[in-house]
KOLLUM-583460 format. One record per atom (N, C-alpha, C, CB): x, y negated, z negated; residue in three letters. Coordinates in steps of 0.001 Angstrom, whole numbers, plus 500000, padded with zeros to 6 digits. Glycine has a CB too. Layout:
BEGIN
XYZala/...
***
This chain:
BEGIN
078501948870256990met/078878949827255954met/078294951194256291met/078395949352254558met/079117952229256339ile/078669953577256655ile/078758954446255406ile/079508954183257807ile/077659955065255061leu/077632955946253894leu/077581957390254359leu/076424955625252976leu/078358958249253729leu/078368959649254104leu/077196960403253505leu/079662960289253681leu/076667959899252399arg/075568960610251748arg/074337959728251726arg/075953961038250314arg/073329960107252462val/072086959357252501val/070937960326252264val/071919958604253854val/070092960008251298val/068904960823251035val/067780960279251891val/068514960814249513val/067404961022252910lys/066360960575253823lys/064994960688253164lys/066394961389255123lys/064634959655252444gln/063372959696251721gln/062805958299251590gln/063553960333250340gln/061586958127251989lys/060893956875251770lys/060110956976250472lys/059963956534252960lys/059966955853249805met/059204955848248564met/057720955940248881met/059508954583247733met/057109957046248464asn/055674957214248647asn/054962956694247407asn/055309958705248916asn/054074955748247597thr/053432955083246454thr/051928954949246667thr/054053953696246221thr/051211954945245554lys/049790954646245537lys/049556953563244490lys/048937955926245236lys/048722952607244807phe/048343951562243858phe/046837951675243651phe/048753950121244372phe/046433952073242446ile/045017952329242210ile/044533951609240952ile/044761953834242090ile/043248951336240942val/042571950908239713val/041650952057239324val/041763949537239910val/041970952708238228asn/041225953864237748asn/040507953480236456asn/042166955088237523asn/039214953756236394asp/038419953340235226asp/038991953871233920asp/036979953812235378asp/039334955138233892tyr/039819955729232644tyr/041136955070232213tyr/040011957255232809tyr/042052954900233158ala/043339954285232823ala/043156952832232402ala/044303954368234016ala/042287952125233104leu/042058950719232780leu/041413950582231405leu/041176950056233850leu/040398951364231148ile/039710951294229846ile/040654951674228718ile/038474952217229830ile/041440952752228926trp/042364953172227870trp/043313952033227500trp/043168954410228315trp/043861951363228484asn/044817950289228196asn/044149949058227605asn/045557949902229456asn/042931948774228004leu/042206947661227393leu/041922947934225920leu/040896947402228142leu/041675949204225591leu/041329949560224214leu/042538949722223305leu/040536950828224207leu/043655950191223847phe/044769950563222982phe/046019949712223162phe/045117951982223216phe/045996948764224079gln/047058947767224147gln/046576946501223435gln/047458947462225634gln/047406945490223395ala/047029944236222730ala/045782943641223391ala/048203943217222775ala/044914943066222592ser/043680942470223113ser/043997941244223973ser/042733942078221952ser/043389941176225147ile/043675940066226064ile/042657938933225930ile/043694940570227505ile/041638939129225088ser/040640938075224870ser/039867938362223592ser/039670937967226080ser/039173937347223113asp/038331937536221930asp/037209938537222220asp/037737936188221469asp/036709938507223447thr/035620939420223821thr/036075940876223720thr/035125939116225255thr/037272941150224214ile/037816942506224121ile/038071942886222670ile/039112942625224933ile/038588941940221911ser/038862942206220497ser/037580942577219757ser/039520940983219835ser/036501941844220034lys/035218942126219386lys/034641943459219862lys/034222940992219663lys/034802943749221147met/034327945018221692met/035029946190221006met/034555945072223215met/036343946069220865lys/037116947132220227lys/036690947319218773lys/038616946823220304lys/036479946205218074ala/036076946284216667ala/034708946965216521ala/036034944874216043ala/033802946620217433lys/032451947196217374lys/032492948699217665lys/031511946483218380lys/033276949088218685leu/033392950505219019leu/034023951287217868leu/034220950686220300leu/035009950669217234trp/035692951329216118trp/034739951547214941trp/036905950497215667trp/033934950530214662glu/033002950632213543glu/031896951664213810glu/032382949266213259glu/031472951742215077thr/030331952592215423thr/030727954032215749thr/029599951999216596thr/031871954174216431tyr/032290955500216914tyr/033742955774216519tyr/032125955600218458tyr/034044955744215252arg/035437955857214808arg/036097957170215243arg/035502955736213299arg/035410958272215080asn/035992959568215457asn/036229959647216964asn/035074960721215007asn/035235959194217736glu/035359959221219192glu/036486958296219664glu/034028958814219848glu/036638957172218984tyr/037700956212219325tyr/039069956871219116tyr/037577954909218459tyr/039223957533217992asn/040480958230217700asn/040769959327218725asn/040434958832216294asn/039744960053219133glu/039921961114220112glu/040324960549221478glu/038638961933220237glu/039777959404221823thr/040084958780223114thr/041553958407223216thr/039220957540223326thr/042161958065222098phe/043584957693222090phe/044460958810222673phe/044040957364220654phe/044043960056222507lys/044830961213222938lys/044779961436224453lys/044339962457222227lys/043946960679225155asp/043706960943226581asp/044792960407227508asp/042395960352226982asp/045654959572227024lys/046583958838227894lys/047341959746228857lys/047572958068227052lys/048050960730228339met/048913961554229181met/048105962398230166met/049780962459228313met/046943962853229746ala/046097963647230639ala/045627962802231823ala/044883964215229872ala/045313961548231574ile/044911960647232660ile/046076960434233623ile/044424959287232094ile/047249960171233070met/048416959865233902met/048826961064234762met/049591959430233021met/048715962251234208arg/049184963449234927arg/048237963865236054arg/049350964610233950arg/046943963707235839asp/045992964210236838asp/044702963408236776asp/045700965714236616asp/044800962168237196tyr/043646961275237067tyr/042452961728237915tyr/044044959863237462tyr/042727962428239035lys/041636962843239921lys/040730963879239261lys/042200963406241223lys/041313964704238418asn/040540965781237793asn/040291965557236303asn/041253967095237987asn/040647964367235825phe/040495964117234393phe/039020964024234002phe/041227962829233998phe/038642964769232988ile/037301964693232390ile/037499964603230880ile/036395965947232789ile/037063963530230251pro/037262963411228795pro/036449964442228035pro/036887962007228315pro/036997964864226915asn/036250965787226047asn/034998965126225502asn/037129966274224888asn/035107963814225293asn/033959963038224809asn/033995961696225532asn/033993962849223230asn/032961961415226323asp/032970960194227141asp/032187959033226516asp/032401960498228507asp/031897959129225226thr/031105958087224551thr/031748956712224680thr/030925958432223072thr/033035956625224371ile/033734955343224396ile/033793954800225820ile/035155955487223818ile/034148955645226763tyr/034250955212228162tyr/032906954707228681tyr/034753956365229044tyr/031839955428228377asn/030512955028228861asn/030087953691228282asn/029477956092228514asn/030396953454227009asn/030048952175226389asn/030763951014227075asn/030395952196224897asn/032023951212227405val/032777950143228074val/032278949960229501val/034292950455228073val/032047951053230215leu/031588950978231603leu/030260950233231731leu/031449952378232181leu/029427950319230721glu/028117949671230761glu/028174948197230381glu/027163950389229843glu/029328947737229936asp/029472946350229509asp/029754945453230726asp/030608946219228455asp/029001944372230861lys/029175943470232013lys/030548942807232020lys/028090942395232010lys/031111942595230848tyr/032434941975230770tyr/033497942883231399tyr/032798941666229300tyr/033287944181231250tyr/034234945116231866tyr/034206944997233393tyr/033913946565231440tyr/033023944774233962glu/032917944595235413glu/033811943443235868glu/031448944331235826glu/033819942373235100arg/034658941220235451arg/036143941583235356arg/034340940017234528arg/036501942289234300leu/037902942678234121leu/038371943624235230leu/038095943341232754leu/037488944508235661lys/037855945428236738lys/038063944668238050lys/036770946512236915lys/037229943690238324lys/037397942879239533lys/038726942122239493lys/036221941888239687lys/039085941642238302gln/040369940950238155gln/041531941906238409gln/040490940331236751gln/041389943139237924ala/042422944143238152ala/042533944475239635ala/042126945413237345ala/041421944554240327glu/041428944822241769glu/042122943680242531glu/039978945011242288glu/041863942471242111lys/042511941323242748lys/044022941367242519lys/041924940000242207lys/044418941701241294tyr/045843941819240960tyr/046484942949241764tyr/046031942066239442tyr/045747944031241940arg/046245945149242750arg/046614944682244157arg/045190946271242826arg/045782943861244748met/046063943362246098met/047301942476246113met/044860942585246642met/047499941698245052glu/048686940843244965glu/049958941684244903glu/048599939925243734glu/049919942734244072val/051088943607243917val/051371944351245220val/050869944614242762val/050330944887245837met/050508945628247081met/051076944748248188met/049185946229247525met/050629943522248257lys/051131942594249271lys/052622942350249083lys/050364941264249215lys/053045942143247834leu/054454941920247541leu/055263943179247823leu/054639941484246083leu/054753944330247382trp/055458945601247585trp/055614945909249076trp/054708946750246883trp/054529945785249823asp/054558946104251252asp/055512945195252018asp/053158945995251842asp/055641943957251550ala/056541943012252224ala/058006943386252034ala/056303941599251706ala/058290944214251012his/059692944532250693his/059924946036250529his/060114943809249414his/059109946833251212lys/059310948285251181lys/060664948681251773lys/058185948989251942lys/061093947941252774lys/062360948261253432lys/063510948247252435lys/062638947274254569lys/063585947210251604glu/064667947100250628glu/064569948189249559glu/064646945718249972glu/063340948533249156ala/063161949592248159ala/063628950935248716ala/061684949680247721ala/063292951203249973asn/063723952448250600asn/065241952490250766asn/063041952620251956asn/065827951347251110gln/067285951283251235gln/067963951547249898gln/067717949919251781gln/067388951016248837leu/067942951252247503leu/067959952743247193leu/067131950494246434leu/066849953425247439met/066765954841247116met/067622955695248044met/065329955299247179met/067620955377249326glu/068324956207250297glu/069836955995250262glu/067802955923251688glu/070260954728250173lys/071672954418250362lys/072429954153249069lys/071802953238251251lys/071716953840248011val/072395953495246756val/072133954540245678val/071941952117246266val/070876954814245386val/070550955777244325val/070780957207244808val/069085955602243861val/070297957524245999arg/070550958821246647arg/070007960005245861arg/072028959006246855arg/068951959780245108ile/068298960842244333ile/066837960911244768ile/068416960583242780ile/066354962099245045lys/064952962239245415lys/064067961981244206lys/064676963638245995lys/063042961220244424ile/062114960917243339ile/060711961347243753ile/062147959400242979ile/059825961584242781pro/058464962007243122pro/057655960861243699pro/057759962571241895pro/056537961202244303glu/055585960171244714glu/055097959433243465glu/054381960794245507glu/054978958123243559tyr/054568957329242391tyr/053157956801242550tyr/055530956165242169tyr/052384956978241484thr/051062956365241382thr/051145955221240385thr/049977957408240953thr/050835954029240846phe/050828952850239986phe/049385952604239531phe/051415951591240734phe/049156952756238246phe/047840952473237674phe/047788950976237362phe/047568953344236379phe/047041950250238145ile/046981948798237992ile/045960948437236922ile/046626948114239336ile/046420947660235951val/045543947155234893val/045608945631234913val/045956947722233483val/044971944987233969asn/044943943519233978asn/046313942939233682asn/043929942997232960asn/046715941970234476lys/048050941390234326lys/048218940661233001lys/048334940438235467lys/047109940292232369glu/047185939630231065glu/047731940560229979glu/045808939117230659glu/047716941860230226leu/048264942811229258leu/049783942693229165leu/047872944241229637leu/050413942190230205gly/051852941940230177gly/052681943180229956gly/052167940956229120gly/052371944254230682leu/053110945497230422leu/053503946223231705leu/052277946421229552leu/054609946939231593ile/055002947955232560ile/055326949184231736ile/056232947497233465ile/054486950198231852asp/054620951410231038asp/054896952592231966asp/053330951663230177asp/055883953390231605his/056303954521232439his/056079955812231649his/057811954381232876his/054837956263231538pro/054547957428230686pro/055058958743231247pro/053073957539230468pro/055076958903232567thr/055551960144233176thr/056325959823234444thr/054371961099233485thr/057219960744234846asn/057847960607236151asn/056781960849237209asn/059049961597236318asn/056525959836237994gly/055480959938239000gly/054303959034238722gly/055008961344239100gly/054282958393237545ser/053201957446237257ser/053735956247236484ser/052071958133236462ser/053118955121236720met/053496953901236011met/052255953030235843met/054623953130236773met/052098952479234650val/051019951531234388val/051588950134234593val/050425951707232935val/050917949370235436leu/051445948059235808leu/050417946975235524leu/051849948036237291leu/050781946064234648gly/049904944945234330gly/050733943776233844gly/048857945344233273gly/051348943074234787lys/052247941985234435lys/052164940918235515lys/053708942491234264lys/052107939675235110ser/051962938585236078ser/053155938509237021ser/051791937253235355ser/052874938150238260ile/053930937911239244ile/054345936449239110ile/053450938246240719ile/055605936230238778asp/056122934876238598asp/056198934190239963asp/057524934898237905asp/055421933130240198pro/055448932477241514pro/056817931887241859pro/054401931381241564pro/057615931537240839lys/058949930978241086lys/059967932069241416lys/059420930181239869lys/059742933271240889asn/060653934386241155asn/059835935679241247asn/061753934497240038asn/059095935870242345pro/058221937045242460pro/058975938359242485pro/057388936939243698pro/060282938331242793tyr/061055939568242841tyr/061256940186241457tyr/062401939307243482tyr/061065939407240406met/061320939919239058met/060508941174238770met/061004938851238019met/059267941193239189ile/058434942363238915ile/058926943566239717ile/056954942067239244ile/059470943330240911leu/060049944418241701leu/061287944972241008leu/060403943934243122leu/062116944090240436tyr/063297944558239693tyr/062875945459238532tyr/064123943356239164tyr/061855945016237802glu/061418945791236633glu/060865947152237044glu/060355945014235844glu/060101947169238129ile/059559948440238622ile/060686949390239002ile/058633948204239833ile/061640948892239779met/062718949754240261met/063662950160239131met/063503949048241365met/063914949276238181met/064733949646237019met/064078950800236269met/064931948431236072met/062764950717236071asn/062033951777235382asn/062116953098236134asn/060579951378235197asn/061910953047237430ile/061920954266238224ile/063296954921238199ile/061502953969239662ile/064340954128238432val/065687954691238482val/066107955218237113val/066690953637238975val/065887954426236060met/066271954861234711met/065591956169234329met/065926953780233685met/064327956324234705asn/063565957492234288asn/063774958713235173asn/062120957154234256asn/064477958549236281asn/064774959693237136asn/066234960114237046asn/064423959372238570asn/066930959585236047ile/068304959983235757ile/068333960525234337ile/069307958784235931ile/069139961548234118lys/069143962233232823lys/069494961292231670lys/070126963393232853lys/069107961703230482val/069403960951229261val/070828961267228829val/068388961293228122val/071569960220228450tyr/072955960393228013tyr/073070960181226504tyr/073887959415228763tyr/074142960712225955glu/074367960562224524glu/074617959095224178glu/075552961432224068glu/074362958766222930glu/074390957383222465glu/075694956666222809glu/074174957344220975glu/076825957356222620glu/078122956692222772glu/078466956342224220glu/079203957568222206glu/077750956919225183val/078058956616226592val/076848956071227352val/078574957871227293val/075748955827226667lys/074535955408227368lys/074683954050228043lys/073376955367226406lys/075642953213227593asp/075852951925228247asp/076348952091229675asp/076837951089227453asp/077029953209229963phe/077464953463231340phe/076248953614232254phe/078357954733231410phe/075256954351231783lys/074031954513232575lys/073356953164232791lys/073058955491231882lys/073195952398231725lys/072541951094231841lys/073289950182232800lys/072432950432230471lys/074616950145232661ala/075429949256233491ala/075344949640234960ala/076883949279233031ala/075398950934235254ile/075414951377236641ile/074036951265237281ile/075912952809236728ile/072978951482236511val/071633951250237047val/071441949762237325val/070546951766236061val/071985948916236463glu/071942947475236739glu/072693947132238016glu/072530946689235566glu/073864947739238213leu/074617947501239446leu/073774947874240664leu/075938948304239440leu/073031948968240554ala/072204949426241670ala/071006948521241919ala/071726950836241414ala/070304948154240839val/069024947448240999val/069169945936240863val/068023947954239976val/069639945479239702leu/069687944033239449leu/070776943334240245leu/069899943772237975leu/071718944109240773asn/072816943506241532asn/072733943827243030asn/074152943984240976asn/072872945095243422glu/072871945431244846glu/071494945253245483glu/073343946861245040glu/070463945799244871tyr/069090945661245383tyr/068665944190245403tyr/068102946489244521tyr/068964943475244324ala/068612942056244264ala/069368941248245307ala/068895941500242875ala/070612941610245564thr/071392940932246601thr/070743941119247969thr/072839941460246622thr/070271942333248249asn/069596942586249521asn/068291941813249642asn/069327944067249682asn/067551941705248543leu/066289940972248569leu/066507939472248760leu/065514941222247284leu/067489938930248047asn/067695937482248043asn/068618936984249151asn/068249937063246721asn/069307937922249825lys/070259937566250887lys/071389936692250357lys/069538936841252027lys/071737936905249104arg/072880936244248470arg/073299937100247285arg/072529934771248018arg/074531936941246847ser/075030937793245769ser/074303937546244449ser/076517937570245581ser/073926938642243802cys/073303938595242474cys/074123939416241483cys/071842939119242531cys/075417939526241733tyr/076247940429240939tyr/076620939895239561tyr/077489940736241688tyr/076273938679239256leu/076513938171237905leu/075234938186237071leu/077083936751237966leu/074179938801237608ser/072900938894236903ser/072856940141236032ser/071731938903237901ser/071962940116235047gly/071762941286234197gly/072050940999232742gly/072627942418234664gly/072110942038231949asn/072377941929230514asn/073804941436230290asn/072156943293229806asn/073983940272229644pro/075337939745229419pro/076249940714228669pro/075257938448228653pro/075662941562227819lys/076456942516227040lys/077080943600227926lys/075585943166225963lys/076530943783229118leu/077037944816230017leu/077964944246231097leu/075874945545230670leu/078116942938231131leu/078865942306232227leu/080314942766232284leu/078822940798232084leu/080988942846231137thr/082392943272231136thr/082521944702231630thr/082996943146229731thr/081642945585231157leu/081682946977231603leu/081431947056233108leu/080639947827230837leu/080513946268233613lys/080231946282235049lys/081424945759235852lys/078982945442235355lys/082151944795235306arg/083357944308235981arg/084403945419236084arg/083943943092235231arg/084552946206235036trp/085508947316235050trp/085108948375236073trp/085614947946233655trp/083812948630236170ile/083315949655237083ile/083321949165238533ile/081903950078236678ile/083241947870238732tyr/083023947261240047tyr/083926947811241161tyr/083230945785239941tyr/085269947966240979pro/086096948514242076pro/085630949893242529pro/087555948595241642pro/085257950739241552tyr/084769952076241872tyr/083368952021242485tyr/084759952952240614tyr/082609951021242079trp/081276950822242648trp/081368950522244144trp/080544949680241918trp/082316949682244535leu/082498949401245955leu/082862950674246715leu/083582948334246155leu/083700951504246109met/084053952786246737met/082818953668246848met/085160953512245930met/082001953685245796tyr/080758954468245802tyr/079843954024246940tyr/080026954333244450tyr/079768952713247172leu/078922952187248240leu/079503952460249622leu/078722950697248056leu/080764952891249669gly/081389953172250948gly/082038951965251589gly/080388953732251875gly/082330950941250798val/082989949737251333val/084446950080251649val/082904948534250313val/084922949883252887pro/086337950129253213pro/087243949231252376pro/086600949893254720pro/088395949748252012lys/089295949010251127lys/089681947656251708lys/090545949826250855lys/089815947579253032glu/090196946301253646glu/089116945229253509glu/090510946510255111glu/087882945667253172asp/086787944703252990asp/086607944282251536asp/085490945293253504asp/087390944861250625phe/087266944502249210phe/087380942996248971phe/088325945223248404phe/088362942297249561pro/088473940856249302pro/087212940084249668pro/089643940287250068pro/086539940497250736thr/085298939818251140thr/084222939986250078thr/084794940362252490thr/084110941191249534tyr/083108941458248503tyr/083466940765247191tyr/082967942966248278tyr/084746940740246844met/085159940061245624met/084832938572245692met/086656940263245382met/085069937989246850lys/084769936563247036lys/083264936331246974lys/085336936052248384lys/082506937210247620arg/081047937077247628arg/080458937177246234arg/080428938134248516arg/080932938169245463asp/080334938470244160asp/081003937758242997asp/080377939938243917asp/082089937035243288lys/082829936309242246lys/083352937252241158lys/081935935236241615lys/083782938435241587ile/084404939420240701ile/085702939856241361ile/083452940653240426ile/086845939604240706ser/088123939939241335ser/088862940999240530ser/088995938686241482ser/089726941736241212phe/090567942746240568phe/091803942971241436phe/089782944088240350phe/092814943560240840asp/094071943832241545asp/093918945126242342asp/095273943933240542asp/093774945013243654met/093513946171244507met/094614947222244428met/093346945726245935met/095842946797244170ile/096980947725244134ile/096805948762243028ile/098298946954243931ile/096110948355241956lys/095972949231240795lys/094816950222240920lys/095785948401239556lys/094116950200242044tyr/092937951053242199tyr/093058951921243452tyr/091657950196242266tyr/093599953142243314pro/093631954065244447pro/092210954326244943pro/094323955395244054pro/092057954412246252tyr/090719954583246833tyr/090232956021246629tyr/090731954226248346tyr/089107956154245934glu/088501957458245649glu/087478957778246753glu/087819957467244226glu/087898958534247746lys/087044958802248903lys/085803959612248553lys/087831959526249958lys/085894960424247519glu/084785961311247179glu/083593960570246580glu/085256962368246215glu/083805959359246113leu/082723958644245423leu/081535958379246347leu/083241957321244860leu/081813958089247621lys/080706957763248524lys/079883958989248907lys/081241957100249777lys/080298960176248457lys/079525961394248685lys/078617961716247504lys/080459962566248953lys/078731960963246425met/077964961237245208met/076606960554245236met/078742960787243979met/075725961005244324asn/074514960226244043asn/074759959423242770asn/073248961157243894asn/073779958639242360leu/073994957716241256leu/074294958444239947leu/072781956826241085leu/073598959532239698glu/073838960282238470glu/075243960880238460glu/072790961388238308glu/075685961393239582glu/077038961937239691glu/078091960842239498glu/077229962619241054glu/077780959645239989phe/078707958525239812phe/078790958123238339phe/078270957320240672phe/077662958127237644ile/077669957840236208ile/078538958864235487ile/076225957848235634ile/078346960131235824asp/079156961196235209asp/080646960975235476asp/078724962580235744asp/080980960590236695phe/082374960317237056phe/082953959209236175phe/082480959923238546phe/082194958134236018cys/082676956994235224cys/082854957376233756cys/081702955810235340cys/081955958189233238ile/082071958627231844ile/083301959519231667ile/080793959381231403ile/083505960435232598arg/084662961328232514arg/085986960562232587arg/084602962365233633arg/085971959493233359asn/087214958752233613asn/087239957398232922asn/087408958559235101asn/086489957267231853gln/086366955954231220gln/087681955416230682gln/085372956022230106gln/088620956300230284lys/089897955806229762lys/090720955115230852lys/090702956961229153lys/090442955439232115tyr/091126954766233222tyr/090342953537233701tyr/091333955746234390tyr/089016953617233565ile/088154952544234069ile/088145951342233139ile/086734953055234259ile/088099951600231846ile/088018950496230891ile/089401949879230696ile/087442950981229535ile/089590948756231355arg/090848948014231240arg/090541946555231517arg/091947948563232227arg/091363945687230944glu/091123944262231120glu/091482943845232543glu/091932943442230094glu/090499943405233320pro/090809942951234676pro/091443941572234671pro/089551942937235532pro/092232941290235664lys/092784939951235826lys/091805939134236640lys/094185939987236506lys/091103938256235970leu/090062937484236620leu/090619936192237211leu/088946937174235637leu/
***
């Protein structure tokens, strides 16, 4: 498959355990243990004003963690001096190594997704690693993500899908309510379908939100054009992905393979009266 538009960009990433980010999430996300719950209650009772002020630090930490200095470090110092926190930080460091190992093993597919499918330049990403027991993926700013979610040993790629879905969704403009499903459907086509297919070496085109499946089927012929699939290869892809359509009814749009993902979403929204039609399955 030859694409005319390729964004020559590798995903630059950092995976760090930062005390301020880790402490903030331990204090203001759901408690992961009775010990943490009791610690939070004690800090709240003793330093209520300082606790409230610490809540405001989140965005400042995410934007510039290297230069972040809290206005009041009372809460942070109390947690840092607690032996239980030392254990939690070691657990976060261990989790960081697990995530990095998985990410490094599949950097090639992530770069291919960005270069050949999404085609939009994205900022360098800093992943703030917290305890996986928190069960969260938080995307507070473009360029930073808080990651604390267990890697499923039966399907370790799931966490990669969630990371990439977050990155792609947050680097594409916000659409109005009545057309936002187009964005969701097309990002799913990029990540949960095309990216997942590359990772698994088998078609994953029936995966994703069931509510978006019909819309994705309607978009699918244009999606193949966007990917640069020659029209003569459509039957092979239809058989692979178990999605069929009448090729005669779809003139080949050569310009689609020159677009990026956001431009393709705009195209689909503009032409939705032609795209939304009942396919013959």
